[in-house]
C-alpha positions in Angstrom: 36.3 -31.4 -75.5 37.2 -28.8 -73.0 36.0 -27.9 -69.6 36.7 -24.4 -68.2 38.3 -24.6 -64.7 36.9 -22.4 -62.0 38.1 -18.9 -61.4 37.7 -18.6 -57.5 37.4 -14.9 -57.4 35.9 -12.5 -55.5 32.8 -13.9 -53.7 33.0 -17.7 -55.2 33.9 -20.6 -53.4 32.5 -23.2 -55.7 33.8 -25.7 -58.2 32.1 -27.1 -60.9 34.9 -28.6 -63.1 35.7 -31.9 -63.6 36.5 -34.7 -66.0 34.3 -34.0 -69.4 31.9 -36.6 -69.9 30.4 -37.7 -73.1 28.1 -40.2 -73.8 27.8 -39.6 -77.8 30.4 -40.2 -80.4 29.8 -36.4 -81.2 29.3 -33.6 -78.9 28.2 -30.5 -80.6 28.4 -27.1 -78.6 25.4 -24.6 -78.8 27.4 -21.7 -77.1 28.4 -17.8 -78.0 29.9 -17.8 -81.5 31.2 -14.8 -83.9 27.9 -14.7 -86.4 26.0 -11.6 -86.2 22.5 -12.2 -84.5 19.4 -12.4 -86.5 16.6 -10.9 -85.2 12.8 -12.3 -85.0 11.4 -16.0 -85.0 9.8 -18.1 -82.2 11.8 -20.5 -80.4 10.0 -23.7 -79.7 11.3 -25.1 -76.3 9.9 -28.5 -74.4 8.9 -28.3 -70.9 8.2 -31.2 -68.8 6.6 -31.6 -66.0 4.2 -28.4 -66.2 5.2 -25.9 -63.6 3.3 -25.3 -60.7 4.2 -21.7 -60.6 6.0 -19.2 -63.0 8.0 -17.3 -60.6 10.4 -18.9 -58.0 9.9 -17.0 -55.0 8.5 -19.8 -52.9 10.1 -22.8 -55.0 13.0 -24.1 -56.6 11.3 -26.6 -59.0 13.1 -27.2 -62.2 10.6 -25.8 -64.5 9.9 -22.4 -62.6 13.6 -22.2 -62.9 13.3 -22.5 -67.1 10.6 -20.3 -67.5 11.0 -17.7 -64.9 14.0 -15.9 -66.0 12.6 -14.9 -69.1 10.4 -12.7 -67.6 11.6 -11.8 -64.2 15.1 -10.9 -63.2 17.9 -11.0 -60.6 20.5 -8.7 -59.4 23.5 -10.5 -61.4 24.0 -13.2 -63.5 27.8 -15.2 -63.7 30.1 -16.5 -66.4 31.4 -19.7 -66.8 34.3 -18.9 -63.9 31.8 -17.3 -61.8 32.7 -13.8 -62.3 29.7 -11.5 -61.4 28.0 -9.8 -64.5 25.4 -7.2 -64.1 21.7 -7.6 -64.5 19.5 -5.5 -62.2 22.3 -4.4 -60.2 25.1 -2.5 -62.0 27.8 -2.4 -59.1 28.5 -4.4 -55.7 30.9 -3.7 -52.7 31.1 -5.5 -49.6 32.6 -3.8 -46.5 35.9 -5.1 -45.1 34.0 -6.5 -42.2 31.9 -8.4 -44.5 28.9 -7.1 -42.7 27.6 -5.0 -45.2 26.7 -5.2 -49.1 25.8 -2.3 -51.2 24.1 -2.8 -54.5 23.6 0.4 -57.1 20.5 -0.7 -59.1 20.0 0.0 -63.1 18.1 3.2 -63.6 15.5 3.6 -66.2 13.8 0.1 -65.9 10.3 -0.3 -66.0 8.3 -3.5 -64.9 6.0 -4.8 -67.6 2.9 -3.1 -66.3 4.8 0.3 -66.9 5.7 1.0 -63.2 9.5 2.0 -62.2 11.5 -0.4 -60.9 13.3 0.8 -57.4 15.3 -0.2 -54.4 12.0 -1.0 -52.6 11.2 -3.7 -55.1 14.8 -5.5 -54.1 14.4 -5.0 -50.7 10.9 -6.7 -50.8 11.7 -9.4 -52.9 14.8 -10.6 -50.5 12.6 -10.2 -47.5 9.9 -12.3 -49.4 12.7 -14.9 -50.2 13.9 -15.0 -46.8 10.6 -16.1 -45.5 9.3 -18.6 -48.2 11.8 -19.8 -50.7 13.0 -23.2 -49.9 16.8 -21.8 -49.8 16.4 -18.5 -49.2 16.0 -19.3 -45.3 19.8 -20.2 -45.7 20.9 -17.8 -48.3 19.8 -14.8 -46.5 19.6 -16.3 -42.8 22.1 -13.6 -41.8 20.5 -10.5 -43.4 19.1 -8.5 -40.4 18.3 -5.2 -42.1 17.7 -3.6 -45.8 18.4 0.1 -46.3 17.1 1.9 -49.1 18.8 5.4 -49.0 18.0 6.3 -52.2 15.6 4.8 -55.1 18.7 3.0 -56.7 20.7 1.8 -54.0 19.9 -1.3 -51.5 22.5 -2.1 -48.4 22.2 -5.1 -46.7 23.2 -5.2 -43.3 24.4 -8.7 -42.1 24.7 -9.9 -38.6 27.8 -12.2 -39.8 29.7 -12.5 -43.0 27.6 -14.6 -45.7 30.8 -15.7 -47.9 28.1 -17.5 -50.5 25.3 -15.1 -50.9 26.9 -13.2 -54.0 26.6 -16.7 -55.8 22.9 -16.7 -55.0 21.6 -13.3 -56.6 20.6 -14.9 -60.4 16.9 -14.8 -61.4 16.6 -18.4 -61.2 17.6 -18.4 -57.6 16.8 -15.2 -56.5 14.1 -13.4 -58.6 13.2 -9.6 -58.1 9.4 -9.3 -58.1 7.1 -6.3 -58.0 6.5 -5.1 -54.7 3.1 -3.2 -55.6 1.6 -6.5 -57.0 2.5 -9.0 -54.1 2.9 -6.5 -51.0 0.1 -7.6 -48.3 -0.6 -11.0 -50.2 -0.3 -14.7 -49.8 3.0 -14.7 -51.6 2.2 -18.6 -52.6 -1.2 -17.8 -53.8 -0.7 -14.6 -55.8 -2.3 -15.3 -59.1 0.6 -12.4 -60.5 3.2 -15.5 -60.1 1.1 -17.6 -62.8 0.8 -14.5 -65.1 4.1 -12.6 -64.2 5.1 -9.2 -64.1 8.8 -8.7 -64.6 11.7 -6.3 -65.6 13.1 -9.2 -68.1 13.8 -9.7 -72.0 10.4 -11.4 -72.2 6.8 -10.4 -71.4 4.1 -13.4 -70.3 1.3 -13.6 -72.7 -0.5 -17.0 -71.8 -0.3 -20.3 -70.0 -2.8 -22.8 -71.5 -2.6 -25.6 -68.9 -1.4 -28.9 -70.5 -0.5 -27.5 -73.7 1.8 -24.2 -73.7 3.3 -21.2 -72.0 3.9 -18.5 -74.6 6.1 -15.1 -73.7 6.9 -12.6 -76.2 9.9 -9.7 -76.7 9.5 -7.0 -74.5 10.4 -4.0 -76.6 11.3 -1.6 -73.8 14.0 -3.9 -72.3 16.3 -1.9 -70.7 19.3 -3.8 -72.7 18.7 -2.1 -76.1 18.5 -4.5 -79.0 17.7 -7.4 -77.1 16.1 -9.9 -76.9 16.5 -11.2 -80.7 13.6 -13.6 -80.7 9.9 -12.4 -81.1 8.4 -15.1 -78.8 9.0 -18.4 -77.1 6.6 -21.3 -76.9 7.2 -23.7 -74.1 5.6 -26.8 -75.4 4.2 -29.0 -72.7 4.6 -32.7 -74.0 4.3 -35.3 -71.2 5.5 -38.3 -73.0 9.4 -38.5 -73.5 9.1 -40.4 -76.8 6.8 -37.4 -78.0 9.3 -34.9 -77.2 11.9 -36.9 -78.9 9.8 -37.0 -82.2 9.2 -33.3 -82.0 13.0 -32.6 -81.9 13.6 -35.1 -84.7 10.8 -33.5 -86.6 11.8 -30.0 -86.0 8.7 -29.1 -84.1 10.6 -28.3 -80.9 14.1 -26.3 -81.4 15.4 -27.0 -77.8 14.8 -28.9 -74.5 16.7 -29.2 -71.2 17.0 -31.5 -68.2 16.8 -35.0 -70.0 14.1 -34.0 -72.1 14.0 -37.1 -73.9 14.9 -40.9 -73.0 18.3 -41.5 -72.3 18.5 -44.3 -74.6 17.8 -41.7 -77.4 20.4 -39.1 -76.6 23.2 -41.0 -79.0 20.8 -41.6 -81.7 19.3 -38.1 -81.8 22.9 -36.4 -81.4 23.8 -38.4 -84.6 21.3 -36.7 -86.5 22.4 -33.7 -88.8 20.3 -30.8 -87.6 20.6 -31.7 -83.7 23.1 -31.0 -81.2 24.1 -32.8 -77.5 24.8 -30.2 -74.8 26.1 -31.1 -71.5 27.2 -27.2 -70.4 24.9 -25.0 -68.8 24.2 -27.0 -65.9 27.3 -26.2 -63.5 25.6 -24.0 -61.4 22.9 -26.6 -60.5 25.2 -29.8 -59.3 22.4 -32.2 -59.3 22.4 -35.1 -57.1 19.6 -37.7 -57.7 18.8 -39.4 -54.3 16.2 -41.1 -52.0 14.6 -39.2 -49.1 13.1 -41.1 -46.3 10.4 -39.7 -44.1 11.7 -40.2 -40.4 8.4 -40.0 -39.1 7.5 -43.2 -40.8 7.5 -46.2 -38.0 10.0 -48.3 -39.7 12.1 -45.9 -41.4 12.6 -43.7 -38.2 15.2 -46.7 -37.2 18.6 -46.3 -38.7 19.4 -50.1 -39.2 16.1 -50.0 -41.6 17.9 -47.3 -43.7 21.1 -49.3 -43.6 19.9 -52.4 -44.9 18.1 -50.8 -47.9 21.2 -48.9 -48.5 23.0 -52.3 -48.6 20.2 -53.7 -50.8 20.8 -51.1 -53.8 23.7 -51.0 -56.3 24.2 -47.6 -57.2 26.5 -48.5 -60.2 23.7 -50.4 -61.7 21.1 -47.7 -61.3 24.1 -45.1 -62.9 24.6 -47.5 -65.9 21.2 -49.1 -66.8 18.8 -46.2 -65.6 21.0 -43.1 -66.0 22.8 -44.5 -69.1 26.2 -43.6 -67.6 25.4 -40.0 -67.6 26.8 -39.5 -64.1 28.7 -41.4 -61.4 27.8 -43.1 -58.1 27.4 -40.5 -55.5 29.0 -40.9 -52.2 27.4 -38.0 -50.3 25.2 -35.2 -50.7 27.8 -32.9 -52.0 28.7 -33.2 -55.6 32.0 -33.9 -57.2 32.0 -31.1 -59.2 32.1 -28.7 -55.8 35.5 -30.0 -55.6 36.7 -27.7 -52.6 33.9 -28.7 -50.6 33.6 -32.6 -51.6 34.8 -35.8 -50.1 35.0 -39.3 -50.6 35.6 -40.0 -47.3 32.2 -40.8 -46.0 30.6 -44.0 -44.9 29.8 -46.9 -47.4 27.2 -49.3 -47.7 28.3 -51.7 -50.4 25.7 -53.9 -52.2 25.1 -57.0 -49.4 21.6 -58.2 -49.0 22.3 -60.7 -46.6 23.8 -57.7 -44.5 20.4 -56.3 -45.3 18.3 -59.1 -43.9 20.7 -59.2 -40.7 20.0 -55.6 -40.0 16.3 -55.9 -40.6 16.2 -58.9 -38.4 18.1 -57.0 -35.7 15.8 -53.9 -35.9 12.8 -56.1 -34.9 11.1 -56.5 -38.3 11.2 -60.4 -39.2 9.5 -62.0 -42.4 5.7 -62.6 -41.9 4.4 -65.9 -43.1 3.8 -64.3 -46.8 7.7 -63.2 -46.5 6.9 -59.7 -46.1 8.5 -57.8 -43.3 6.7 -54.6 -43.8 5.1 -52.6 -46.6 5.8 -49.1 -47.6 4.7 -46.7 -50.6 7.0 -45.1 -52.9 6.2 -41.4 -54.4 8.8 -40.7 -57.3 9.4 -37.4 -59.1 7.7 -37.2 -62.1 10.3 -35.7 -64.2 11.0 -38.3 -67.1 11.7 -42.0 -67.1 14.7 -42.1 -65.1 12.6 -41.6 -61.6 10.1 -44.1 -62.4 12.5 -46.7 -63.6 14.4 -46.2 -60.2 11.3 -47.0 -58.3 10.5 -50.0 -60.3 14.0 -50.9 -59.3 13.5 -50.6 -55.7 10.4 -52.4 -55.7 12.2 -55.2 -57.0 15.6 -55.2 -54.9 13.5 -54.1 -52.0 11.1 -57.1 -52.1 14.1 -59.4 -52.2 14.9 -58.5 -48.6 10.9 -58.4 -47.4 10.3 -54.9 -48.0 6.7 -54.4 -50.2 6.7 -51.0 -52.2 3.5 -49.2 -53.9 4.6 -47.1 -56.1 2.7 -43.7 -56.7 2.7 -42.2 -60.0 1.5 -38.7 -59.8 1.3 -35.2 -61.5 4.0 -32.7 -60.3 1.4 -30.6 -58.1 0.1 -33.7 -56.5 3.8 -35.0 -55.8 4.7 -31.8 -54.3 1.5 -31.5 -52.5 1.8 -35.3 -51.0 5.7 -35.0 -49.9 6.0 -31.3 -48.8 2.7 -30.5 -47.4 0.4 -33.2 -46.7 3.9 -35.5 -45.9 1.6 -38.2 -46.8 4.7 -40.3 -47.9 7.3 -43.1 -46.7 10.4 -42.3 -49.1 10.7 -40.8 -52.4 13.4 -40.7 -54.9 14.3 -37.1 -56.6 17.0 -34.9 -57.3 18.2 -31.9 -55.6 20.4 -28.9 -56.7 23.6 -28.5 -54.7 24.0 -24.7 -56.6 27.5 -23.2 -56.9 27.7 -23.7 -52.8 26.4 -26.3 -50.2 25.1 -23.3 -48.0 22.9 -22.6 -50.9 21.8 -26.0 -52.1 22.6 -28.2 -49.5 22.0 -27.1 -46.1 17.9 -26.7 -46.9 18.0 -30.6 -47.1 19.3 -31.3 -43.3 19.2 -28.0 -41.4 16.5 -28.6 -38.6 15.6 -24.9 -39.3 14.3 -25.4 -42.7 12.2 -28.5 -41.8 9.1 -26.2 -42.6 6.1 -28.5 -44.2 4.4 -26.8 -47.0 7.6 -25.5 -48.5 9.1 -27.9 -51.3 12.2 -29.3 -51.8 13.0 -28.5 -48.4 14.2 -30.6 -45.5 11.4 -33.4 -46.6 12.9 -36.0 -44.1 12.1 -34.3 -41.1 16.1 -34.7 -40.1 17.5 -32.7 -36.8 20.7 -33.4 -35.7 22.4 -30.4 -33.5 25.8 -31.7 -34.7 24.9 -31.3 -38.5 23.0 -28.0 -37.7 26.4 -26.5 -35.7 28.5 -27.5 -39.1 26.2 -25.8 -41.4 25.7 -22.8 -39.3 29.5 -22.4 -38.6 30.3 -22.9 -42.6 27.5 -20.0 -43.4 29.9 -17.6 -41.8 33.2 -19.0 -42.2 35.8 -17.0 -44.5 38.4 -18.9 -44.2 38.2 -21.1 -47.2 40.0 -24.1 -45.8 38.3 -23.9 -42.5 35.1 -23.8 -44.5 35.5 -26.9 -46.8 36.5 -28.8 -43.8 33.3 -28.0 -42.0 31.2 -29.5 -45.0 33.4 -32.4 -45.2 32.4 -33.6 -41.7 29.2 -32.6 -42.4 29.1 -35.5 -45.3 30.8 -37.7 -43.5 28.0 -37.3 -40.4 24.9 -37.4 -42.7 26.2 -40.4 -44.3 26.4 -42.0 -41.1 22.6 -40.9 -40.0 21.0 -41.7 -43.5 18.1 -39.4 -43.6 18.6 -39.8 -47.5 20.6 -41.9 -49.8 22.4 -39.9 -52.3 22.6 -42.4 -55.6 24.1 -40.3 -58.6 26.0 -37.3 -59.2 24.3 -36.4 -62.5 25.2 -35.1 -66.0 22.4 -33.4 -67.5 21.7 -33.4 -71.4 20.5 -30.5 -73.5 18.9 -31.4 -77.1 19.1 -28.3 -79.5 18.2 -27.8 -83.2 21.6 -26.5 -84.4 20.4 -23.0 -85.6 19.5 -22.1 -81.7 22.3 -20.1 -80.7 23.9 -18.8 -77.5 22.1 -21.0 -75.3 24.4 -22.6 -73.2 26.8 -19.2 -72.5 26.6 -19.5 -68.7 26.6 -21.9 -65.8 22.9 -21.7 -65.8 22.3 -22.7 -69.6 18.8 -22.8 -70.3 17.7 -21.4 -67.0 19.1 -17.8 -68.6 17.0 -15.0 -69.6 17.7 -15.9 -73.4 18.4 -12.2 -74.2 21.0 -13.4 -76.4 19.5 -16.5 -78.1 18.5 -15.9 -81.6 17.8 -18.4 -84.6 20.2 -19.2 -87.3 19.0 -18.8 -90.8 
């Protein structure tokens, strides 16, 4: 197996390569090939959990990432070397001082309702993302003005250079939405996001809650002759074992983001009609983590958080819960982002006696029942790994006198409890680094991104002026070496503060029927438009 090395060209400052990791005996790739694409057919994808919305203007949730880009598009896409590929923008130019970016837009593009796509839609979308998207506040923070000198030209005016921005313009991350359907509305409550109108290769057909989401071929798509598929059905199957059976029987053709129990991956990969794919996730660089609510009367004490860190065996979690699909994390920046990553961070080796000492020092002695205090733990309802991690935490923290109540909910309830109502003590979930730490990591630790109601942002309520200063300096630093050092110092500081505990640099899995072609041809994989996907006969 070979892994492409990144080409750090133009605006890209990321690295997604690393040692190849294979957990099955044979890894069959489902990427591009020399066959002539077949036309027609219905692709059946598994999807879990059910998304809260289908357009990612105000969320970065993974299920929305999967469905949305089939319907709505971004300005650009990327190849595996992070070279930019045209999408709704056909060309782009950055001024010498980095304070102006000009996009020329594709002409003749129609929204699915027949209206013309124009520069006004792009300007409206960027302003919307800046206000409402969990990562958009940082991505577009330096955008002070947007000009539209004609109907197919957009000029971004920046207060300071933004060397990361061009890595954030794919459909999954920064969807372009129709101004005529969103302007003047509550963006988060607009019903268009649940019955999307886009410019993409597929049109929205239906969403039967708890059953399926269906999109069909857009016959007027600007990339003539595409898409090849007639229809995509996203089957909402909540049980991971049932999803495994669907792949085995041929009822489902494709599923990503660990669609089956990781204990089943090797067995399914050994079946003749199925393949296992690890590519298509390098844009995400996902880190599994625990996040503390720093408003909690116990967890606001750093010694308590340190005690919890010393009670956890990250290697045990990786080996026994993630079945080796990843490696223990050293901090918030994934090791795949090699330019910015450092392992030189504070460590908290497994040491329950140290945990007991720290809790005593914090003033939380054991009671007559052996319990020091009680916490609630909400885990992300994305498959079995987070539930099993929660069960592990309940066991090991109980040994040091912290009693956990585990809360299992559906995805909308999880988002509401953790990010809107903030009725949680701590959680375990995963977060995307994306292709650059300013895009994917800053949102989690930047005090200005503590915005209750915005999911997958600074859920801990963490605030450290020194960390803010480092993150804001990295936003505008154009010297690559200086920018890397800023992020390395950032990692050292947040791992010392412990608003979160990073557990696992993950490796995600896609299960696919071998007749499905071209589903992993970019670093976004299943989060792409699927205009190139087809079913072989």
